[in-house]
PLY file of the C-alpha trace (Angstrom):
ply
format ascii 1.0
element vertex 298
property float x
property float y
property float z
element edge 297
property int vertex1
property int vertex2
end_header
-112.35 -8.72 37.50
-110.50 -7.93 34.40
-107.03 -8.89 34.49
-104.53 -5.83 34.24
-101.39 -5.59 32.17
-98.78 -3.39 31.62
-96.72 -3.02 28.37
-93.47 -1.44 28.69
-92.67 1.47 25.96
-89.44 3.69 25.45
-89.36 7.66 24.99
-87.24 10.03 23.19
-85.50 10.34 26.91
-83.31 7.43 27.45
-83.70 7.73 31.11
-88.04 7.56 31.13
-90.15 4.92 30.12
-93.78 4.13 30.40
-95.63 1.53 31.74
-98.70 1.59 29.71
-101.66 -0.02 31.50
-104.65 -1.79 29.45
-107.05 -0.40 32.08
-108.04 3.47 32.71
-105.93 4.36 35.73
-107.43 7.76 36.62
-110.19 9.95 35.45
-108.75 12.24 33.20
-105.55 14.84 33.61
-102.12 13.90 34.99
-99.51 14.09 37.77
-96.26 14.53 38.05
-94.32 13.99 41.15
-90.65 14.81 41.96
-90.22 12.97 45.64
-92.17 11.11 47.94
-93.73 14.05 50.02
-95.37 15.40 46.59
-96.91 12.02 46.04
-98.90 12.04 48.93
-102.10 11.76 47.04
-100.79 8.75 45.23
-100.02 5.44 46.88
-98.69 3.78 43.69
-96.24 6.67 43.02
-95.10 6.48 46.96
-94.38 2.91 46.93
-92.30 3.47 43.58
-90.31 6.02 45.32
-89.24 3.64 47.74
-86.81 1.96 44.64
-83.47 3.73 45.14
-83.27 4.53 41.30
-86.55 6.16 41.05
-86.36 9.84 40.12
-89.47 11.04 38.81
-92.91 9.37 38.63
-95.69 10.90 35.83
-99.53 9.57 36.46
-101.95 9.81 33.40
-105.23 8.40 32.14
-103.79 5.15 30.71
-99.93 5.24 31.76
-97.29 5.62 34.62
-93.60 6.90 33.16
-90.80 6.71 35.73
-87.30 8.51 35.14
-84.37 7.37 36.48
-81.38 7.84 38.40
-78.54 7.00 36.74
-77.08 4.13 38.86
-79.04 1.54 36.88
-80.19 1.13 33.30
-83.48 0.62 32.62
-83.22 -2.91 31.09
-81.82 -4.14 34.54
-84.69 -3.21 36.42
-87.80 -2.57 34.00
-89.45 -6.28 34.22
-89.45 -5.83 38.07
-91.06 -2.40 38.00
-93.59 -3.66 35.59
-94.59 -6.68 37.71
-94.67 -4.60 40.57
-96.99 -2.38 39.19
-99.03 -4.94 37.48
-99.62 -6.66 41.09
-100.71 -3.33 43.05
-103.58 -2.88 39.70
-104.68 -6.28 40.11
-104.81 -5.61 43.91
-107.55 -3.09 43.27
-105.91 -0.32 44.92
-106.00 3.35 44.31
-103.53 4.76 41.81
-104.20 8.70 42.75
-106.89 10.08 45.54
-108.49 12.65 42.82
-110.24 15.07 44.46
-113.76 16.18 43.44
-114.41 19.99 43.76
-117.87 20.73 43.24
-116.46 24.28 42.84
-114.06 23.50 40.32
-114.31 26.34 37.42
-115.39 24.67 34.35
-115.96 26.10 31.06
-118.19 24.58 28.07
-118.31 26.39 25.01
-120.27 25.18 21.63
-118.86 25.50 18.39
-120.39 24.67 14.62
-118.53 22.20 12.42
-118.44 22.04 8.98
-120.75 18.87 9.39
-123.85 20.47 10.11
-125.13 17.10 12.13
-121.99 17.85 14.13
-121.41 20.33 16.60
-118.37 20.11 18.92
-118.79 21.34 22.60
-114.93 22.27 23.87
-113.63 22.52 27.65
-110.98 23.59 29.43
-110.93 20.46 31.25
-108.82 17.04 30.35
-111.38 14.45 29.28
-109.30 11.94 27.79
-105.72 10.57 26.59
-107.38 7.93 24.20
-109.42 9.19 21.16
-112.98 7.28 21.63
-115.93 6.94 18.91
-118.85 5.57 20.13
-121.68 4.67 17.68
-124.69 3.72 19.91
-125.56 3.47 23.47
-124.22 -0.25 23.60
-120.96 0.57 22.56
-121.36 3.56 25.39
-121.97 1.15 28.03
-119.03 -0.28 28.07
-116.73 2.25 27.53
-117.87 5.66 28.79
-120.78 6.98 31.44
-120.54 10.17 30.11
-121.67 9.15 26.50
-124.07 6.54 27.99
-125.40 9.74 29.48
-125.62 11.84 26.49
-127.29 8.79 24.57
-130.36 9.43 26.54
-131.06 12.21 24.80
-133.54 11.24 21.69
-131.49 13.00 18.89
-128.03 12.08 19.60
-126.83 9.53 17.17
-123.11 9.11 17.38
-120.53 10.35 19.81
-116.56 11.35 19.70
-114.53 12.44 22.63
-111.03 13.69 22.45
-108.90 15.29 24.36
-110.44 18.40 25.47
-113.53 18.45 23.31
-116.90 16.09 22.61
-118.13 16.06 19.17
-121.80 15.08 18.90
-123.71 13.98 16.06
-127.12 14.42 15.79
-130.52 12.89 13.96
-132.37 15.11 11.76
-135.29 15.37 13.97
-134.26 18.52 15.78
-131.90 21.86 15.10
-128.89 22.35 16.94
-130.13 25.99 17.81
-132.96 24.18 19.87
-130.59 21.89 21.94
-126.96 23.02 22.27
-127.69 25.06 25.16
-128.96 22.10 27.17
-126.18 19.52 25.88
-123.72 22.58 26.97
-125.37 22.67 30.14
-125.48 19.24 30.69
-121.76 18.47 29.90
-120.37 21.07 32.11
-122.47 19.97 35.09
-121.46 16.42 34.60
-117.51 17.31 34.52
-118.00 20.05 37.22
-119.51 17.13 39.62
-116.24 15.00 38.78
-118.23 11.92 37.52
-116.33 9.43 35.20
-115.75 10.25 31.62
-114.12 7.10 30.02
-114.60 3.72 32.31
-112.53 1.57 30.22
-110.30 1.60 27.27
-111.68 0.94 23.76
-110.84 -2.97 22.57
-108.40 -2.98 20.24
-110.42 -4.89 17.60
-112.43 -1.75 17.17
-110.35 0.15 14.69
-113.04 2.71 14.33
-112.52 3.39 18.12
-109.20 3.21 19.16
-106.74 3.32 16.06
-103.11 2.68 16.65
-100.52 2.57 14.42
-97.29 0.37 14.43
-94.69 2.13 13.15
-92.17 -0.14 13.26
-92.93 -2.22 10.59
-94.07 0.65 8.15
-92.11 1.94 5.27
-90.13 5.20 5.00
-93.07 6.84 3.10
-95.82 5.79 5.61
-94.06 7.18 8.40
-93.67 10.45 6.77
-97.26 10.55 5.95
-97.67 9.94 9.61
-95.56 12.32 10.85
-97.46 15.17 8.35
-100.83 14.10 9.56
-100.16 14.86 12.96
-97.92 17.79 12.80
-99.91 19.57 9.81
-103.74 17.81 9.55
-104.50 16.81 12.88
-104.84 19.94 14.73
-106.67 21.80 11.86
-109.09 18.77 11.96
-109.36 19.02 15.48
-110.58 22.57 15.87
-113.51 21.61 13.48
-114.08 18.68 16.41
-112.95 16.17 13.91
-109.89 13.97 13.63
-107.98 11.63 11.02
-105.76 8.78 11.50
-103.23 7.02 8.88
-104.91 3.70 8.18
-102.65 2.48 5.13
-100.28 3.44 2.28
-99.97 1.30 -1.05
-96.69 1.81 -2.75
-97.58 0.66 -6.12
-100.57 2.71 -6.57
-99.22 4.96 -4.31
-102.95 5.73 -2.71
-103.16 6.77 0.96
-106.11 5.61 2.90
-107.18 7.41 6.24
-109.79 7.06 8.77
-112.19 10.16 9.52
-113.96 10.55 12.82
-116.23 12.92 14.87
-117.34 16.00 12.59
-115.06 14.52 9.76
-117.06 11.37 9.39
-120.11 11.47 7.22
-119.29 15.49 6.65
-120.48 16.78 3.17
-117.45 18.88 2.52
-114.90 16.11 3.81
-114.36 14.99 0.40
-113.14 18.59 -0.60
-110.91 18.55 2.65
-109.42 15.60 1.44
-108.56 16.61 -2.19
-108.19 20.35 -2.42
-106.29 20.00 1.38
-104.93 16.79 2.43
-104.18 15.59 -0.78
-102.56 18.82 -2.17
-99.91 19.19 1.25
-98.85 15.55 0.63
-98.18 15.67 -2.67
-96.38 18.83 -2.46
-94.47 17.49 0.77
-93.65 14.16 -0.77
-93.08 14.51 -4.30
-93.68 11.66 -6.69
-95.25 9.61 -3.77
-98.81 10.03 -3.76
-101.28 9.79 -6.35
-104.39 9.98 -4.09
-105.73 10.25 -0.56
-109.44 8.53 -0.01
-110.91 7.75 3.41
-112.38 4.03 3.95
-115.39 5.22 6.16
-116.24 7.83 3.96
0 1
1 2
2 3
3 4
4 5
5 6
6 7
7 8
8 9
9 10
10 11
11 12
12 13
13 14
14 15
15 16
16 17
17 18
18 19
19 20
20 21
21 22
22 23
23 24
24 25
25 26
26 27
27 28
28 29
29 30
30 31
31 32
32 33
33 34
34 35
35 36
36 37
37 38
38 39
39 40
40 41
41 42
42 43
43 44
44 45
45 46
46 47
47 48
48 49
49 50
50 51
51 52
52 53
53 54
54 55
55 56
56 57
57 58
58 59
59 60
60 61
61 62
62 63
63 64
64 65
65 66
66 67
67 68
68 69
69 70
70 71
71 72
72 73
73 74
74 75
75 76
76 77
77 78
78 79
79 80
80 81
81 82
82 83
83 84
84 85
85 86
86 87
87 88
88 89
89 90
90 91
91 92
92 93
93 94
94 95
95 96
96 97
97 98
98 99
99 100
100 101
101 102
102 103
103 104
104 105
105 106
106 107
107 108
108 109
109 110
110 111
111 112
112 113
113 114
114 115
115 116
116 117
117 118
118 119
119 120
120 121
121 122
122 123
123 124
124 125
125 126
126 127
127 128
128 129
129 130
130 131
131 132
132 133
133 134
134 135
135 136
136 137
137 138
138 139
139 140
140 141
141 142
142 143
143 144
144 145
145 146
146 147
147 148
148 149
149 150
150 151
151 152
152 153
153 154
154 155
155 156
156 157
157 158
158 159
159 160
160 161
161 162
162 163
163 164
164 165
165 166
166 167
167 168
168 169
169 170
170 171
171 172
172 173
173 174
174 175
175 176
176 177
177 178
178 179
179 180
180 181
181 182
182 183
183 184
184 185
185 186
186 187
187 188
188 189
189 190
190 191
191 192
192 193
193 194
194 195
195 196
196 197
197 198
198 199
199 200
200 201
201 202
202 203
203 204
204 205
205 206
206 207
207 208
208 209
209 210
210 211
211 212
212 213
213 214
214 215
215 216
216 217
217 218
218 219
219 220
220 221
221 222
222 223
223 224
224 225
225 226
226 227
227 228
228 229
229 230
230 231
231 232
232 233
233 234
234 235
235 236
236 237
237 238
238 239
239 240
240 241
241 242
242 243
243 244
244 245
245 246
246 247
247 248
248 249
249 250
250 251
251 252
252 253
253 254
254 255
255 256
256 257
257 258
258 259
259 260
260 261
261 262
262 263
263 264
264 265
265 266
266 267
267 268
268 269
269 270
270 271
271 272
272 273
273 274
274 275
275 276
276 277
277 278
278 279
279 280
280 281
281 282
282 283
283 284
284 285
285 286
286 287
287 288
288 289
289 290
290 291
291 292
292 293
293 294
294 295
295 296
296 297
């Protein structure tokens, strides 16, 4: 069994810190508990409330956040809490007793994207907290039972799973109007039955699957670029079934490199979007600091 490790992360609220897990904690969604009575469906939250300084507990797919009372400072107790959570998880105990209600209303809708090979399937249910890109059935078998099932459709080439949508890239053997309804129904029934969507966090070394940037070591311009991408570009890209992530910034050439995922990856119009949209916006918002924006994966 994999040894689960916990990493401590600060938040913008001094009274709240996050205990981030190296393994998936719950199958989508999130839970907030204000006291031990509310935490009846979460044994780990109940255990944490026995600590006198715990005010609130938040449980998500890959972290547990705790808000403290002012009777202590986190620096004095965070290592003890980290160890307690690690021990609990490595004993294989349940984090949240999740109810699987087959009658739960699940909506799945299909949307065309600028990439003719990609269809976006949006849903009213949370799927994942971490964007996951899967290029083949081998990758899916390690990380996502849902993606693994979708790869059983012979025309499915690649899969990108985001917070509330799935972008599927097809081979040219079929047209979307012939198969999208079948895929839409399959996804809806899969989610409705409460089956596992993501079973394992993507490996850190697979940059194409999980893109993380350590903002602590970035220069001021890089940090501003990331903020602009997150606030102005990502929402628009996500609406088309794709994702964009900062890769690096060369201060000498003033060149920005980004990674495209989902519907954006391999899209015929992605070059136009980069030049006319993203590059233009960065040049306007960061005068004299940007010469060019390129996608390192097409």
